[in-house]
C-alpha positions as CSV (number, residue, x, y, z in Angstrom):
1,M,-0.1,0.0,0.0
2,M,1.2,3.6,-1.0
3,T,1.8,6.0,2.0
4,T,0.3,9.6,1.1
5,L,1.8,12.8,2.6
6,D,1.0,16.2,2.0
7,A,3.9,18.3,0.5
8,A,4.7,20.1,3.9
9,D,5.0,16.8,5.7
10,A,7.2,15.5,2.8
11,R,9.4,18.8,3.1
12,S,9.7,18.5,6.8
13,R,11.4,14.9,6.6
14,P,12.9,14.4,3.1
15,R,15.8,12.1,4.2
16,S,13.4,10.0,6.3
17,L,10.8,9.8,3.3
18,V,13.6,8.6,0.9
19,S,14.9,6.0,3.2
20,E,11.4,4.7,3.7
21,A,10.7,4.3,0.4
22,A,14.1,2.8,-0.4
23,N,14.0,0.2,2.5
24,S,10.4,-0.8,2.2
25,H,10.3,-0.8,-1.4
26,R,6.8,0.9,-1.1
27,P,6.2,4.1,-2.9
28,A,5.2,7.2,-1.4
29,A,2.6,9.7,-2.8
30,V,3.1,13.5,-2.2
31,A,0.2,15.5,-2.8
32,G,0.6,19.2,-3.4
33,K,-1.7,22.0,-4.0
34,R,-1.5,22.2,-7.7
35,Q,0.7,18.7,-8.5
36,N,1.5,15.6,-7.1
37,A,4.6,13.3,-6.8
38,V,5.8,9.7,-6.1
39,V,9.0,9.2,-4.3
40,L,10.3,5.7,-5.4
41,A,13.2,3.5,-4.6
42,G,16.0,3.7,-7.3
43,K,15.8,0.0,-8.1
44,D,12.3,-0.2,-8.3
45,Y,12.4,2.5,-10.8
46,E,14.7,1.1,-12.8
47,T,12.5,-2.4,-12.9
48,L,9.7,-0.2,-13.8
49,Y,11.7,1.5,-16.4
50,F,13.1,-1.8,-17.9
51,L,9.7,-3.7,-17.9
52,S,8.3,-0.6,-19.9
53,V,10.7,-1.2,-22.8
54,P,9.0,-3.6,-25.4
55,G,11.1,-6.6,-25.4
56,M,13.3,-5.7,-22.6
57,S,11.5,-8.0,-20.0
58,V,11.8,-10.9,-22.5
59,E,15.8,-10.5,-23.0
60,A,16.2,-9.8,-19.1
61,K,14.7,-13.3,-18.6
62,A,16.8,-15.0,-21.3
63,T,20.0,-13.7,-20.2
64,P,21.8,-15.8,-17.5
């Protein structure tokens, strides 16, 4: 489940927010007045990126 914070809360604790996302592999949604964002662990982002590239997931599975 994704944690949702308002922008003020996220600004008050950016390091712990990043640590929590990285250690738990759970994204955190940051809700602002005009825009929203998601804090995601770097490894999780890489996985999502590679899975979004057509054919990449097939190649990754075939590579030992």
